[in-house]
N, C-alpha and C positions, 0 to 999 in steps of 0.2 A: 517563499517562492513560491512562487505560484505554477502549477501546472493542467495542461488538457486530461481531461478525461469524455471516453468514447466509447459506443458498444459493440464497435467492431467488426460491426454488421457492416457492407452494401448497403444493401438495399436498406430506406430509415433507418442512414448512422444518427443518430443523438452525439452531439459534444458539446459539454458542459466546461468550467473551469473547476479545479479545487484549490484551496494552499494548504505548503505549509510551512508551522510555528516547530524552525528545528528544537532542541530544549539539552541539547542534549550530544557531543555524539564522541565516536573515541574509535580506534581501533581497531575495536573487537563490535562495536553498536551504533543508535542511533534510538536514543528517544527524542518522540515528536507528536503534534496535534498535524492529523489532516486531515481538511473539511473541505467538504463540497456539496452539494444541492441540500445545505441543514443536515447533516448529518455531521461530528466532531465524530473522529477515533482516535484515542491520547495511543500508542504506540510505543511497541518498543521491535524491536527489529536487530538484526544478530547476525554473527556467526558463531560458530559451536566445532565439537570436535566431527560435529557427524553432518553437515550442512549447514543450512539457512535456518533460521523460526522468524516467527513474530508472536507477540506479546500483545494482546487487545484489552488490556484490563479492567474499562471501560463498560467492554461486551460481555468480557468470563468466558473470554476463546483465548486459543496461542495455539499453532501449529507446525511443522516443519512447512519449509521451501525451497524453491528449486531459488536457480539463481533470479537476484532480485528483479530482474530486465527482461526473465523468463514468464509472458503474459498468461497463455493456455494454463502451465504447471499450478503458479498462481490463483490463479483464479477457481481451479478445479478445488485445490482446499482450500479458500475462502470460502467458496458457495457454499461448503459445509456445515458450515459455523453461521451463513449473513442469510437473510431469504429473497431480502432484498436484491435484485439483481444490479439496481444502483449503485449501494452501495459498496456492492463487490466490486465494480468496474471501478469507481471512486478508489476504494484501497489498495485497488490493487494499481495503478495509475498514479496510486498518491506512493506506494512504493518503489517502484521502479522511477519515479521523477527523486528519487530521497537518496537513491543510491547512487545518483550522479553529480551529489554534490559536491564530494569531491574531486570535481573535475573541474566543476563549476568556481569552487573557489579554492 
């Protein structure tokens, strides 16, 4: 699945393309590889009793998320673990696209 990423700003806005390779999809979680601008994230994202979560084993972090489509909140959460703003935006946009998998397929 191909998805669009962007910086979210109106002035100097930059757009790039990312790709998702879905590995596992159940009613409780997704496991996928999200790739954009030369960085790959092996992600496990899903629901648990207190809400949604994200685990990125190859980057050695995990965190709680809001709704997968909540760009603002999820950006703030992921920014605590990744220094590169392009990687943060790529991952947040990829997760948002990943949650639309059920609506597309």
